[in-house]
PDB file of N, CA, C and O in Angstrom:
ATOM      1  N   MET A   1     -60.984-111.262 -72.302  1.00  0.00           N
ATOM      2  CA  MET A   1     -62.098-111.168 -71.396  1.00  0.00           C
ATOM      3  C   MET A   1     -61.996-109.895 -70.556  1.00  0.00           C
ATOM      4  O   MET A   1     -63.011-109.274 -70.241  1.00  0.00           O
ATOM      5  N   ALA A   2     -60.784-109.511 -70.200  1.00  0.00           N
ATOM      6  CA  ALA A   2     -60.609-108.307 -69.393  1.00  0.00           C
ATOM      7  C   ALA A   2     -61.037-107.061 -70.164  1.00  0.00           C
ATOM      8  O   ALA A   2     -61.656-106.159 -69.599  1.00  0.00           O
ATOM      9  N   ALA A   3     -60.707-107.012 -71.446  1.00  0.00           N
ATOM     10  CA  ALA A   3     -61.088-105.846 -72.261  1.00  0.00           C
ATOM     11  C   ALA A   3     -62.599-105.749 -72.399  1.00  0.00           C
ATOM     12  O   ALA A   3     -63.158-104.656 -72.313  1.00  0.00           O
ATOM     13  N   THR A   4     -63.263-106.870 -72.612  1.00  0.00           N
ATOM     14  CA  THR A   4     -64.718-106.821 -72.751  1.00  0.00           C
ATOM     15  C   THR A   4     -65.391-106.458 -71.439  1.00  0.00           C
ATOM     16  O   THR A   4     -66.436-105.807 -71.439  1.00  0.00           O
ATOM     17  N   SER A   5     -64.807-106.869 -70.321  1.00  0.00           N
ATOM     18  CA  SER A   5     -65.413-106.496 -69.041  1.00  0.00           C
ATOM     19  C   SER A   5     -65.273-105.003 -68.776  1.00  0.00           C
ATOM     20  O   SER A   5     -66.176-104.383 -68.214  1.00  0.00           O
ATOM     21  N   VAL A   6     -64.140-104.422 -69.179  1.00  0.00           N
ATOM     22  CA  VAL A   6     -63.957-102.975 -69.023  1.00  0.00           C
ATOM     23  C   VAL A   6     -64.941-102.225 -69.926  1.00  0.00           C
ATOM     24  O   VAL A   6     -65.561-101.252 -69.496  1.00  0.00           O
ATOM     25  N   LEU A   7     -65.083-102.672 -71.165  1.00  0.00           N
ATOM     26  CA  LEU A   7     -66.043-102.036 -72.079  1.00  0.00           C
ATOM     27  C   LEU A   7     -67.472-102.170 -71.565  1.00  0.00           C
ATOM     28  O   LEU A   7     -68.239-101.207 -71.592  1.00  0.00           O
ATOM     29  N   THR A   8     -67.821-103.348 -71.103  1.00  0.00           N
ATOM     30  CA  THR A   8     -69.172-103.572 -70.583  1.00  0.00           C
ATOM     31  C   THR A   8     -69.448-102.666 -69.391  1.00  0.00           C
ATOM     32  O   THR A   8     -70.532-102.094 -69.279  1.00  0.00           O
ATOM     33  N   PHE A   9     -68.479-102.536 -68.512  1.00  0.00           N
ATOM     34  CA  PHE A   9     -68.640-101.665 -67.354  1.00  0.00           C
ATOM     35  C   PHE A   9     -68.806-100.204 -67.781  1.00  0.00           C
ATOM     36  O   PHE A   9     -69.649 -99.491 -67.237  1.00  0.00           O
ATOM     37  N   ALA A  10     -68.009 -99.762 -68.747  1.00  0.00           N
ATOM     38  CA  ALA A  10     -68.106 -98.381 -69.231  1.00  0.00           C
ATOM     39  C   ALA A  10     -69.457 -98.122 -69.883  1.00  0.00           C
ATOM     40  O   ALA A  10     -70.070 -97.083 -69.643  1.00  0.00           O
ATOM     41  N   PHE A  11     -69.924 -99.057 -70.703  1.00  0.00           N
ATOM     42  CA  PHE A  11     -71.236 -98.891 -71.344  1.00  0.00           C
ATOM     43  C   PHE A  11     -72.355 -98.885 -70.305  1.00  0.00           C
ATOM     44  O   PHE A  11     -73.317 -98.127 -70.432  1.00  0.00           O
ATOM     45  N   ALA A  12     -72.235 -99.720 -69.289  1.00  0.00           N
ATOM     46  CA  ALA A  12     -73.260 -99.774 -68.243  1.00  0.00           C
ATOM     47  C   ALA A  12     -73.315 -98.463 -67.462  1.00  0.00           C
ATOM     48  O   ALA A  12     -74.398 -97.983 -67.126  1.00  0.00           O
ATOM     49  N   ARG A  13     -72.148 -97.884 -67.174  1.00  0.00           N
ATOM     50  CA  ARG A  13     -72.135 -96.602 -66.457  1.00  0.00           C
ATOM     51  C   ARG A  13     -72.785 -95.501 -67.284  1.00  0.00           C
ATOM     52  O   ARG A  13     -73.570 -94.704 -66.770  1.00  0.00           O
ATOM     53  N   ARG A  14     -72.446 -95.464 -68.581  1.00  0.00           N
ATOM     54  CA  ARG A  14     -73.042 -94.447 -69.454  1.00  0.00           C
ATOM     55  C   ARG A  14     -74.538 -94.673 -69.620  1.00  0.00           C
ATOM     56  O   ARG A  14     -75.313 -93.717 -69.638  1.00  0.00           O
ATOM     57  N   ALA A  15     -74.943 -95.920 -69.739  1.00  0.00           N
ATOM     58  CA  ALA A  15     -76.369 -96.231 -69.891  1.00  0.00           C
ATOM     59  C   ALA A  15     -77.138 -95.862 -68.631  1.00  0.00           C
ATOM     60  O   ALA A  15     -78.284 -95.418 -68.700  1.00  0.00           O
ATOM     61  N   ARG A  16     -76.508 -96.046 -67.493  1.00  0.00           N
ATOM     62  CA  ARG A  16     -77.155 -95.699 -66.234  1.00  0.00           C
ATOM     63  C   ARG A  16     -77.414 -94.198 -66.137  1.00  0.00           C
ATOM     64  O   ARG A  16     -78.378 -93.762 -65.509  1.00  0.00           O
ATOM     65  N   ARG A  17     -76.543 -93.419 -66.766  1.00  0.00           N
ATOM     66  CA  ARG A  17     -76.702 -91.963 -66.765  1.00  0.00           C
ATOM     67  C   ARG A  17     -77.711 -91.496 -67.804  1.00  0.00           C
ATOM     68  O   ARG A  17     -77.976 -90.299 -67.914  1.00  0.00           O
ATOM     69  N   GLY A  18     -78.276 -92.426 -68.566  1.00  0.00           N
ATOM     70  CA  GLY A  18     -79.301 -92.051 -69.527  1.00  0.00           C
ATOM     71  C   GLY A  18     -78.843 -92.035 -70.965  1.00  0.00           C
ATOM     72  O   GLY A  18     -79.529 -91.467 -71.815  1.00  0.00           O
ATOM     73  N   GLY A  19     -77.718 -92.632 -71.269  1.00  0.00           N
ATOM     74  CA  GLY A  19     -77.217 -92.647 -72.636  1.00  0.00           C
ATOM     75  C   GLY A  19     -77.869 -93.737 -73.464  1.00  0.00           C
ATOM     76  O   GLY A  19     -77.630 -94.923 -73.235  1.00  0.00           O
ATOM     77  N   ASP A  20     -78.696 -93.341 -74.430  1.00  0.00           N
ATOM     78  CA  ASP A  20     -79.383 -94.316 -75.282  1.00  0.00           C
ATOM     79  C   ASP A  20     -78.401 -95.145 -76.096  1.00  0.00           C
ATOM     80  O   ASP A  20     -78.553 -96.361 -76.210  1.00  0.00           O
ATOM     81  N   ARG A  21     -77.407 -94.496 -76.655  1.00  0.00           N
ATOM     82  CA  ARG A  21     -76.430 -95.211 -77.481  1.00  0.00           C
ATOM     83  C   ARG A  21     -75.589 -96.158 -76.629  1.00  0.00           C
ATOM     84  O   ARG A  21     -75.225 -97.243 -77.082  1.00  0.00           O
ATOM     85  N   ALA A  22     -75.283 -95.757 -75.410  1.00  0.00           N
ATOM     86  CA  ALA A  22     -74.526 -96.629 -74.510  1.00  0.00           C
ATOM     87  C   ALA A  22     -75.352 -97.851 -74.127  1.00  0.00           C
ATOM     88  O   ALA A  22     -74.813 -98.950 -73.997  1.00  0.00           O
ATOM     89  N   LEU A  23     -76.648 -97.666 -73.946  1.00  0.00           N
ATOM     90  CA  LEU A  23     -77.524 -98.795 -73.642  1.00  0.00           C
ATOM     91  C   LEU A  23     -77.573 -99.756 -74.820  1.00  0.00           C
ATOM     92  O   LEU A  23     -77.551-100.972 -74.630  1.00  0.00           O
ATOM     93  N   LEU A  24     -77.640 -99.228 -76.018  1.00  0.00           N
ATOM     94  CA  LEU A  24     -77.625-100.072 -77.212  1.00  0.00           C
ATOM     95  C   LEU A  24     -76.305-100.838 -77.311  1.00  0.00           C
ATOM     96  O   LEU A  24     -76.297-102.039 -77.584  1.00  0.00           O
ATOM     97  N   ARG A  25     -75.201-100.142 -77.091  1.00  0.00           N
ATOM     98  CA  ARG A  25     -73.887-100.804 -77.123  1.00  0.00           C
ATOM     99  C   ARG A  25     -73.792-101.880 -76.050  1.00  0.00           C
ATOM    100  O   ARG A  25     -73.265-102.964 -76.300  1.00  0.00           O
ATOM    101  N   LEU A  26     -74.293-101.589 -74.869  1.00  0.00           N
ATOM    102  CA  LEU A  26     -74.278-102.557 -73.779  1.00  0.00           C
ATOM    103  C   LEU A  26     -75.058-103.804 -74.165  1.00  0.00           C
ATOM    104  O   LEU A  26     -74.593-104.924 -73.955  1.00  0.00           O
ATOM    105  N   ARG A  27     -76.235-103.609 -74.727  1.00  0.00           N
ATOM    106  CA  ARG A  27     -77.049-104.748 -75.142  1.00  0.00           C
ATOM    107  C   ARG A  27     -76.338-105.583 -76.198  1.00  0.00           C
ATOM    108  O   ARG A  27     -76.346-106.812 -76.127  1.00  0.00           O
ATOM    109  N   ILE A  28     -75.730-104.929 -77.169  1.00  0.00           N
ATOM    110  CA  ILE A  28     -75.027-105.654 -78.236  1.00  0.00           C
ATOM    111  C   ILE A  28     -73.853-106.439 -77.665  1.00  0.00           C
ATOM    112  O   ILE A  28     -73.680-107.617 -77.978  1.00  0.00           O
ATOM    113  N   VAL A  29     -73.049-105.792 -76.828  1.00  0.00           N
ATOM    114  CA  VAL A  29     -71.878-106.453 -76.247  1.00  0.00           C
ATOM    115  C   VAL A  29     -72.301-107.642 -75.386  1.00  0.00           C
ATOM    116  O   VAL A  29     -71.676-108.700 -75.450  1.00  0.00           O
ATOM    117  N   LEU A  30     -73.338-107.483 -74.590  1.00  0.00           N
ATOM    118  CA  LEU A  30     -73.783-108.579 -73.739  1.00  0.00           C
ATOM    119  C   LEU A  30     -74.242-109.776 -74.557  1.00  0.00           C
ATOM    120  O   LEU A  30     -73.929-110.917 -74.217  1.00  0.00           O
ATOM    121  N   VAL A  31     -74.978-109.527 -75.625  1.00  0.00           N
ATOM    122  CA  VAL A  31     -75.446-110.636 -76.463  1.00  0.00           C
ATOM    123  C   VAL A  31     -74.278-111.318 -77.160  1.00  0.00           C
ATOM    124  O   VAL A  31     -74.227-112.547 -77.215  1.00  0.00           O
ATOM    125  N   VAL A  32     -73.343-110.544 -77.692  1.00  0.00           N
ATOM    126  CA  VAL A  32     -72.191-111.124 -78.392  1.00  0.00           C
ATOM    127  C   VAL A  32     -71.349-111.976 -77.431  1.00  0.00           C
ATOM    128  O   VAL A  32     -70.945-113.086 -77.779  1.00  0.00           O
ATOM    129  N   ILE A  33     -71.089-111.464 -76.242  1.00  0.00           N
ATOM    130  CA  ILE A  33     -70.284-112.218 -75.281  1.00  0.00           C
ATOM    131  C   ILE A  33     -71.032-113.472 -74.824  1.00  0.00           C
ATOM    132  O   ILE A  33     -70.425-114.530 -74.660  1.00  0.00           O
ATOM    133  N   LEU A  34     -72.340-113.358 -74.620  1.00  0.00           N
ATOM    134  CA  LEU A  34     -73.128-114.513 -74.203  1.00  0.00           C
ATOM    135  C   LEU A  34     -73.108-115.600 -75.273  1.00  0.00           C
ATOM    136  O   LEU A  34     -72.976-116.781 -74.952  1.00  0.00           O
ATOM    137  N   VAL A  35     -73.237-115.216 -76.535  1.00  0.00           N
ATOM    138  CA  VAL A  35     -73.158-116.186 -77.633  1.00  0.00           C
ATOM    139  C   VAL A  35     -71.772-116.818 -77.679  1.00  0.00           C
ATOM    140  O   VAL A  35     -71.649-118.017 -77.927  1.00  0.00           O
ATOM    141  N   ALA A  36     -70.739-116.035 -77.446  1.00  0.00           N
ATOM    142  CA  ALA A  36     -69.374-116.572 -77.441  1.00  0.00           C
ATOM    143  C   ALA A  36     -69.178-117.583 -76.313  1.00  0.00           C
ATOM    144  O   ALA A  36     -68.547-118.621 -76.514  1.00  0.00           O
ATOM    145  N   VAL A  37     -69.707-117.290 -75.146  1.00  0.00           N
ATOM    146  CA  VAL A  37     -69.583-118.217 -74.016  1.00  0.00           C
ATOM    147  C   VAL A  37     -70.311-119.525 -74.326  1.00  0.00           C
ATOM    148  O   VAL A  37     -69.780-120.606 -74.070  1.00  0.00           O
ATOM    149  N   VAL A  38     -71.507-119.434 -74.868  1.00  0.00           N
ATOM    150  CA  VAL A  38     -72.259-120.638 -75.223  1.00  0.00           C
ATOM    151  C   VAL A  38     -71.513-121.423 -76.301  1.00  0.00           C
ATOM    152  O   VAL A  38     -71.456-122.651 -76.244  1.00  0.00           O
ATOM    153  N   GLY A  39     -70.940-120.721 -77.283  1.00  0.00           N
ATOM    154  CA  GLY A  39     -70.165-121.384 -78.323  1.00  0.00           C
ATOM    155  C   GLY A  39     -68.966-122.115 -77.760  1.00  0.00           C
ATOM    156  O   GLY A  39     -68.672-123.238 -78.170  1.00  0.00           O
ATOM    157  N   VAL A  40     -68.271-121.490 -76.826  1.00  0.00           N
ATOM    158  CA  VAL A  40     -67.120-122.134 -76.191  1.00  0.00           C
ATOM    159  C   VAL A  40     -67.558-123.385 -75.440  1.00  0.00           C
ATOM    160  O   VAL A  40     -66.903-124.424 -75.517  1.00  0.00           O
ATOM    161  N   LEU A  41     -68.662-123.283 -74.718  1.00  0.00           N
ATOM    162  CA  LEU A  41     -69.142-124.437 -73.955  1.00  0.00           C
ATOM    163  C   LEU A  41     -69.573-125.589 -74.862  1.00  0.00           C
ATOM    164  O   LEU A  41     -69.360-126.754 -74.525  1.00  0.00           O
ATOM    165  N   LEU A  42     -70.173-125.273 -76.003  1.00  0.00           N
ATOM    166  CA  LEU A  42     -70.695-126.319 -76.874  1.00  0.00           C
ATOM    167  C   LEU A  42     -69.645-126.948 -77.778  1.00  0.00           C
ATOM    168  O   LEU A  42     -69.721-128.142 -78.068  1.00  0.00           O
ATOM    169  N   PHE A  43     -68.672-126.174 -78.226  1.00  0.00           N
ATOM    170  CA  PHE A  43     -67.803-126.652 -79.289  1.00  0.00           C
ATOM    171  C   PHE A  43     -66.350-126.905 -78.907  1.00  0.00           C
ATOM    172  O   PHE A  43     -65.593-127.434 -79.721  1.00  0.00           O
ATOM    173  N   LEU A  44     -65.944-126.549 -77.710  1.00  0.00           N
ATOM    174  CA  LEU A  44     -64.561-126.779 -77.309  1.00  0.00           C
ATOM    175  C   LEU A  44     -64.496-127.806 -76.182  1.00  0.00           C
ATOM    176  O   LEU A  44     -65.251-127.722 -75.213  1.00  0.00           O
ATOM    177  N   PRO A  45     -63.602-128.764 -76.309  1.00  0.00           N
ATOM    178  CA  PRO A  45     -63.412-129.705 -75.194  1.00  0.00           C
ATOM    179  C   PRO A  45     -62.604-129.024 -74.085  1.00  0.00           C
ATOM    180  O   PRO A  45     -61.428-128.710 -74.267  1.00  0.00           O
ATOM    181  N   LEU A  46     -63.230-128.806 -72.964  1.00  0.00           N
ATOM    182  CA  LEU A  46     -62.598-128.075 -71.864  1.00  0.00           C
ATOM    183  C   LEU A  46     -62.540-128.946 -70.619  1.00  0.00           C
ATOM    184  O   LEU A  46     -63.354-129.854 -70.454  1.00  0.00           O
ATOM    185  N   PRO A  47     -61.583-128.673 -69.749  1.00  0.00           N
ATOM    186  CA  PRO A  47     -61.574-129.367 -68.452  1.00  0.00           C
ATOM    187  C   PRO A  47     -62.792-128.956 -67.622  1.00  0.00           C
ATOM    188  O   PRO A  47     -63.389-127.903 -67.845  1.00  0.00           O
ATOM    189  N   GLY A  48     -63.136-129.796 -66.677  1.00  0.00           N
ATOM    190  CA  GLY A  48     -64.331-129.562 -65.866  1.00  0.00           C
ATOM    191  C   GLY A  48     -64.362-128.223 -65.160  1.00  0.00           C
ATOM    192  O   GLY A  48     -65.406-127.574 -65.100  1.00  0.00           O
ATOM    193  N   TRP A  49     -63.213-127.800 -64.620  1.00  0.00           N
ATOM    194  CA  TRP A  49     -63.190-126.534 -63.890  1.00  0.00           C
ATOM    195  C   TRP A  49     -63.479-125.358 -64.828  1.00  0.00           C
ATOM    196  O   TRP A  49     -64.109-124.378 -64.430  1.00  0.00           O
ATOM    197  N   MET A  50     -63.016-125.464 -66.072  1.00  0.00           N
ATOM    198  CA  MET A  50     -63.243-124.380 -67.020  1.00  0.00           C
ATOM    199  C   MET A  50     -64.700-124.360 -67.496  1.00  0.00           C
ATOM    200  O   MET A  50     -65.260-123.291 -67.740  1.00  0.00           O
ATOM    201  N   VAL A  51     -65.298-125.524 -67.624  1.00  0.00           N
ATOM    202  CA  VAL A  51     -66.721-125.592 -67.974  1.00  0.00           C
ATOM    203  C   VAL A  51     -67.545-124.925 -66.874  1.00  0.00           C
ATOM    204  O   VAL A  51     -68.477-124.171 -67.153  1.00  0.00           O
ATOM    205  N   ALA A  52     -67.188-125.213 -65.623  1.00  0.00           N
ATOM    206  CA  ALA A  52     -67.899-124.595 -64.498  1.00  0.00           C
ATOM    207  C   ALA A  52     -67.719-123.081 -64.509  1.00  0.00           C
ATOM    208  O   ALA A  52     -68.676-122.335 -64.300  1.00  0.00           O
ATOM    209  N   GLU A  53     -66.491-122.630 -64.754  1.00  0.00           N
ATOM    210  CA  GLU A  53     -66.226-121.191 -64.795  1.00  0.00           C
ATOM    211  C   GLU A  53     -67.018-120.518 -65.915  1.00  0.00           C
ATOM    212  O   GLU A  53     -67.645-119.482 -65.697  1.00  0.00           O
ATOM    213  N   GLN A  54     -66.989-121.103 -67.105  1.00  0.00           N
ATOM    214  CA  GLN A  54     -67.724-120.533 -68.231  1.00  0.00           C
ATOM    215  C   GLN A  54     -69.231-120.562 -67.972  1.00  0.00           C
ATOM    216  O   GLN A  54     -69.951-119.645 -68.367  1.00  0.00           O
ATOM    217  N   GLY A  55     -69.698-121.607 -67.313  1.00  0.00           N
ATOM    218  CA  GLY A  55     -71.120-121.692 -66.971  1.00  0.00           C
ATOM    219  C   GLY A  55     -71.547-120.582 -66.028  1.00  0.00           C
ATOM    220  O   GLY A  55     -72.594-119.962 -66.213  1.00  0.00           O
ATOM    221  N   VAL A  56     -70.728-120.336 -65.016  1.00  0.00           N
ATOM    222  CA  VAL A  56     -71.029-119.249 -64.066  1.00  0.00           C
ATOM    223  C   VAL A  56     -71.003-117.900 -64.784  1.00  0.00           C
ATOM    224  O   VAL A  56     -71.882-117.063 -64.578  1.00  0.00           O
ATOM    225  N   CYS A  57     -69.994-117.696 -65.624  1.00  0.00           N
ATOM    226  CA  CYS A  57     -69.915-116.445 -66.392  1.00  0.00           C
ATOM    227  C   CYS A  57     -71.127-116.291 -67.298  1.00  0.00           C
ATOM    228  O   CYS A  57     -71.671-115.196 -67.433  1.00  0.00           O
ATOM    229  N   GLY A  58     -71.547-117.380 -67.915  1.00  0.00           N
ATOM    230  CA  GLY A  58     -72.712-117.336 -68.789  1.00  0.00           C
ATOM    231  C   GLY A  58     -73.988-116.970 -68.040  1.00  0.00           C
ATOM    232  O   GLY A  58     -74.802-116.186 -68.528  1.00  0.00           O
ATOM    233  N   VAL A  59     -74.154-117.539 -66.861  1.00  0.00           N
ATOM    234  CA  VAL A  59     -75.344-117.218 -66.046  1.00  0.00           C
ATOM    235  C   VAL A  59     -75.319-115.752 -65.634  1.00  0.00           C
ATOM    236  O   VAL A  59     -76.345-115.075 -65.695  1.00  0.00           O
ATOM    237  N   LEU A  60     -74.162-115.257 -65.217  1.00  0.00           N
ATOM    238  CA  LEU A  60     -74.061-113.846 -64.833  1.00  0.00           C
ATOM    239  C   LEU A  60     -74.311-112.916 -66.024  1.00  0.00           C
ATOM    240  O   LEU A  60     -74.968-111.885 -65.885  1.00  0.00           O
ATOM    241  N   LEU A  61     -73.786-113.287 -67.189  1.00  0.00           N
ATOM    242  CA  LEU A  61     -74.037-112.485 -68.391  1.00  0.00           C
ATOM    243  C   LEU A  61     -75.508-112.506 -68.772  1.00  0.00           C
ATOM    244  O   LEU A  61     -76.058-111.489 -69.195  1.00  0.00           O
ATOM    245  N   LEU A  62     -76.147-113.666 -68.623  1.00  0.00           N
ATOM    246  CA  LEU A  62     -77.577-113.754 -68.924  1.00  0.00           C
ATOM    247  C   LEU A  62     -78.382-112.850 -67.998  1.00  0.00           C
ATOM    248  O   LEU A  62     -79.317-112.184 -68.441  1.00  0.00           O
ATOM    249  N   CYS A  63     -78.028-112.822 -66.719  1.00  0.00           N
ATOM    250  CA  CYS A  63     -78.708-111.928 -65.764  1.00  0.00           C
ATOM    251  C   CYS A  63     -78.510-110.464 -66.162  1.00  0.00           C
ATOM    252  O   CYS A  63     -79.452-109.674 -66.128  1.00  0.00           O
ATOM    253  N   ALA A  64     -77.292-110.113 -66.536  1.00  0.00           N
ATOM    254  CA  ALA A  64     -77.009-108.737 -66.951  1.00  0.00           C
ATOM    255  C   ALA A  64     -77.773-108.389 -68.223  1.00  0.00           C
ATOM    256  O   ALA A  64     -78.273-107.272 -68.360  1.00  0.00           O
ATOM    257  N   ALA A  65     -77.868-109.337 -69.155  1.00  0.00           N
ATOM    258  CA  ALA A  65     -78.598-109.080 -70.400  1.00  0.00           C
ATOM    259  C   ALA A  65     -80.084-108.896 -70.133  1.00  0.00           C
ATOM    260  O   ALA A  65     -80.716-108.015 -70.716  1.00  0.00           O
ATOM    261  N   VAL A  66     -80.644-109.719 -69.259  1.00  0.00           N
ATOM    262  CA  VAL A  66     -82.067-109.567 -68.918  1.00  0.00           C
ATOM    263  C   VAL A  66     -82.313-108.190 -68.314  1.00  0.00           C
ATOM    264  O   VAL A  66     -83.282-107.520 -68.672  1.00  0.00           O
ATOM    265  N   LEU A  67     -81.451-107.768 -67.410  1.00  0.00           N
ATOM    266  CA  LEU A  67     -81.603-106.441 -66.807  1.00  0.00           C
ATOM    267  C   LEU A  67     -81.441-105.330 -67.845  1.00  0.00           C
ATOM    268  O   LEU A  67     -82.184-104.349 -67.825  1.00  0.00           O
ATOM    269  N   ALA A  68     -80.483-105.479 -68.742  1.00  0.00           N
ATOM    270  CA  ALA A  68     -80.240-104.449 -69.756  1.00  0.00           C
ATOM    271  C   ALA A  68     -81.416-104.333 -70.719  1.00  0.00           C
ATOM    272  O   ALA A  68     -81.752-103.232 -71.155  1.00  0.00           O
ATOM    273  N   PHE A  69     -82.039-105.449 -71.052  1.00  0.00           N
ATOM    274  CA  PHE A  69     -83.162-105.390 -71.984  1.00  0.00           C
ATOM    275  C   PHE A  69     -84.459-104.966 -71.301  1.00  0.00           C
ATOM    276  O   PHE A  69     -85.398-104.546 -71.977  1.00  0.00           O
ATOM    277  N   ARG A  70     -84.527-105.066 -69.986  1.00  0.00           N
ATOM    278  CA  ARG A  70     -85.710-104.584 -69.258  1.00  0.00           C
ATOM    279  C   ARG A  70     -85.633-103.081 -68.994  1.00  0.00           C
ATOM    280  O   ARG A  70     -86.659-102.423 -68.819  1.00  0.00           O
ATOM    281  N   PHE A  71     -84.425-102.546 -68.966  1.00  0.00           N
ATOM    282  CA  PHE A  71     -84.178-101.143 -68.639  1.00  0.00           C
ATOM    283  C   PHE A  71     -84.497-100.263 -69.845  1.00  0.00           C
ATOM    284  O   PHE A  71     -84.147-100.592 -70.978  1.00  0.00           O
ATOM    285  N   ARG A  72     -85.157 -99.159 -69.588  1.00  0.00           N
ATOM    286  CA  ARG A  72     -85.411 -98.171 -70.634  1.00  0.00           C
ATOM    287  C   ARG A  72     -84.616 -96.912 -70.325  1.00  0.00           C
ATOM    288  O   ARG A  72     -84.642 -96.384 -69.213  1.00  0.00           O
ATOM    289  N   ALA A  73     -83.919 -96.461 -71.338  1.00  0.00           N
ATOM    290  CA  ALA A  73     -83.133 -95.243 -71.155  1.00  0.00           C
ATOM    291  C   ALA A  73     -84.062 -94.046 -71.093  1.00  0.00           C
ATOM    292  O   ALA A  73     -85.030 -93.948 -71.847  1.00  0.00           O
ATOM    293  N   THR A  74     -83.755 -93.148 -70.191  1.00  0.00           N
ATOM    294  CA  THR A  74     -84.531 -91.923 -70.094  1.00  0.00           C
ATOM    295  C   THR A  74     -83.822 -90.836 -70.893  1.00  0.00           C
ATOM    296  O   THR A  74     -82.593 -90.759 -70.878  1.00  0.00           O
ATOM    297  N   PRO A  75     -84.568 -90.012 -71.576  1.00  0.00           N
ATOM    298  CA  PRO A  75     -83.914 -88.963 -72.345  1.00  0.00           C
ATOM    299  C   PRO A  75     -83.191 -87.964 -71.448  1.00  0.00           C
ATOM    300  O   PRO A  75     -83.713 -87.535 -70.419  1.00  0.00           O
ATOM    301  N   THR A  76     -82.000 -87.609 -71.856  1.00  0.00           N
ATOM    302  CA  THR A  76     -81.232 -86.614 -71.101  1.00  0.00           C
ATOM    303  C   THR A  76     -81.532 -85.222 -71.641  1.00  0.00           C
ATOM    304  O   THR A  76     -81.801 -85.040 -72.829  1.00  0.00           O
ATOM    305  N   SER A  77     -81.481 -84.261 -70.756  1.00  0.00           N
ATOM    306  CA  SER A  77     -81.755 -82.896 -71.212  1.00  0.00           C
ATOM    307  C   SER A  77     -80.517 -82.073 -71.310  1.00  0.00           C
ATOM    308  O   SER A  77     -80.583 -80.901 -71.680  1.00  0.00           O
TER     309      SER A  77
END
């Protein structure tokens, strides 16, 4: 999880600067991680505290994905 958060942060910084490819990578990573979180919640028997943690992470990832898909990269010169 730590590695994906570092990658997500790096892609978000590059996308913010206008990197089209970084925005695409950010979108892909966010969707993959969101699907993984949902898969963990649906298919693994977890203690209550971990379900709550994964749920919060899933909601935050969903918010980030909505923002990433609403954002349009501007061409850099």
